[in-house]
N, C-alpha and C positions, 0 to 999 in steps of 0.2 A: 503492502498498499504504500502512497505514493502522500507528503506533504508538505504544504509551503510554511517556512520557517523565516520571518519576517529579519532584513539585515541591519543591521545595529545602526541607526544614523551616525554620520560621520561626523567624529569627532570635534571642536570647535573648543578650540582654547579660549579662557575666561580672563586671559592678557593681549596686549600685544609692545611693543618695542618700535617708538620713532625716534630716528636718528635724525640729528640739525647738526651738520658740516659745514664747513666756511673757514675765510679768514679770520685771525684774531681782532674781536671788536667790532663786528657786525652786526652786531645785536642779539647773538644766542641767546644766550644767559635768562637776557631779557624776557626775549617773549620765549621762552618756557616758565620766567618767573610768571608775565603780562596772564599767558594760557593758565596758570595751573591755580593761583595765588593772586589773580588780579590787582596786583602790585609792580608796581616800577619805581626804579631805584637810579637816581644820576651817578651813582658811587658804581664806577668800573672797577670789578677787581677780572680780572684774567682768569680762566677758568685753568686749574690742574689735571695734567689728564681728561678727565671724564667727571661728569658728574652727574645726576639725573635726578628728576620728583616724579611722582606719581600722583595719579590722580582719576576717582572713581567717579566714568561716567555712564551717564544713560540713554541709548541714540538708537531708534527705530527698534523701540518692544525689548533694547538688550542691555545691560550692565558688566561693565565692563572695566578692568584697570589699565590703564593707558600708563607706559611708560617711557615721559620724553627723556631721552642722553643728550647732553647741552657737552660737545667734540673740543678738547683747546686745539685751535686753528694757529699752531704753533708748531715748526717743523722738527722740534727734537720730542714733541710728540706722537711723529707721526708712522714710531715704531710699534703703538699700541692699537695700531688701525682693526689687526684681521680680529684681537679680542675685542672690540668696542663692537667693531659689521657684527660680530656673530648673534644669529637670531631675532636683527632686525626685520621688522616689514613693513618698514616705509621710511622713505629717506625724503630729508628737506633741503635741500642747496642754499646757501643762504648769504647772500650781497649786501654792502650798504649802498642804498642810491645815489652816498653822494663820496664815492669814493670808486671811480675808475679802475684802480689798480683790484680791489678784491671783484670785481664781474669776473675780469679775469683769469683771476685765479681760478674763476668755475672751473673751465677745462684740466683742470689738477684735479677739482676734489673732483669732478663727477668720470673721471679716470682712472683715481685709485677706488672711485666708488663700483665700477663694472669691474674691478679686480675682484673685489669681497662678494661680490653675488653670486649665487649660488648660480652653478654653468643649467642654461636651458628657461633660467627666470626670468633673466634679463627682461623678456615681451610683457611679464607682469607683473613684473615690483614697480609701486607706485613711487614716480617721484612728481617733484613741482623743486621749482622754483622761489626763490623770497627774497623781493627787492625790500629792505628792510629798509625805517629812516625816514618814513615820506614825509615826518612834518617838519624836517631840515628842506632851510630855502637854497641851497646852494647843491644843488643837482649835476653828480656828471655825469649819469646814465639815464637813457630817456625809457619809454617804456617802452616805444617801438623797437629797440635793438634787445633790453630784455626779450621780450618775446618772442622776436624772430630766433633767439638765442635757446631759447624751454624748446620752441618750436621743433626748432632743428636737433635737439635732442632728447626731443620725445617726452617733454613734462608740461605739466600745466604751470603756469606764471599767476603768481599773485603780489600785491603792494598791500606792507603791513609798515602800521610804525605801532613798535611797543609801547614808546610814552603817552600816545594821545589811544590806544587798545583797538586802532584801525582793522578789521581783517581776521584778526587774529585768532578772534575763535572760530572765523571763518575757512580759515588755514586748517586747523586742525581736525576741524569737525571735518574735513575734503580726507584729509589723511586717514580719518577714522573708518569714514566709507570705502574709502578706496582698499581699506585691506578686508572689510568684510565682501567686500566683492570680487577681490579674488578668492576667498576659504568659501564662498556658498555653498552648500552642499545641492546635493538632488532633491527640488520639492518633495517628489514621488520615491522613496527608500524603493529601492531594489529590493526582489525579490531572490533567494537561490530555493531552490529541490535540495530537496534532504531524501534520504530514502532511511526508513524508520522500520525496524521487525515489531510488527505487530502478532497478538495469536488473532486465530479466528472467530468470529462469534459462536456463540456454543449451536452444535445443535447442525455448525457449517460443516463439508464431505471434505476431509482430509485430503491432498494430493500427495498419491506415495509417492516413495524417493524413487528416484528413478539410477542411483546408485546399486 
């Protein structure tokens, strides 16, 4: 007799990891603090190695813990890259719109990201480019330049101000939804056929063994 057994739904982790990379001083820590703590500080402190904050979020009917990792943007901490990228679900490439040097450095950061992404996941790994510090007047990188670069590298583009909290929530909500989209389980669980040996009902004739 054949019975059908439902395959267990695809396992979904209850947490995800978002990585912020880019030159030192572009505002990665400020973005992280604005999103998690709704707070901005003008006191600048360079990140040593890496730092992270966690936030519980409720989005699209799900509750999860988001870990946001802020990485040091200086060369002497580049050796930590492999450990920091491990387990990441999404990456935000951050530059300062008032610094053309930080924008030009995106090539280096994007190349390093590509080295760390698992083979075969390049097409689905969510990446966004963030032009931060839009509250400042001395802009050196135009929106058009940044959007063009992002399109060439298959990345979404956002402009933010960590100080004014402009688009900060939008950026991280996009990141979370982008990760959930890549993890989406099939809507209809598939069925596996399994054979189970059962005793025939009482009174049913038994088949003779052919051995």
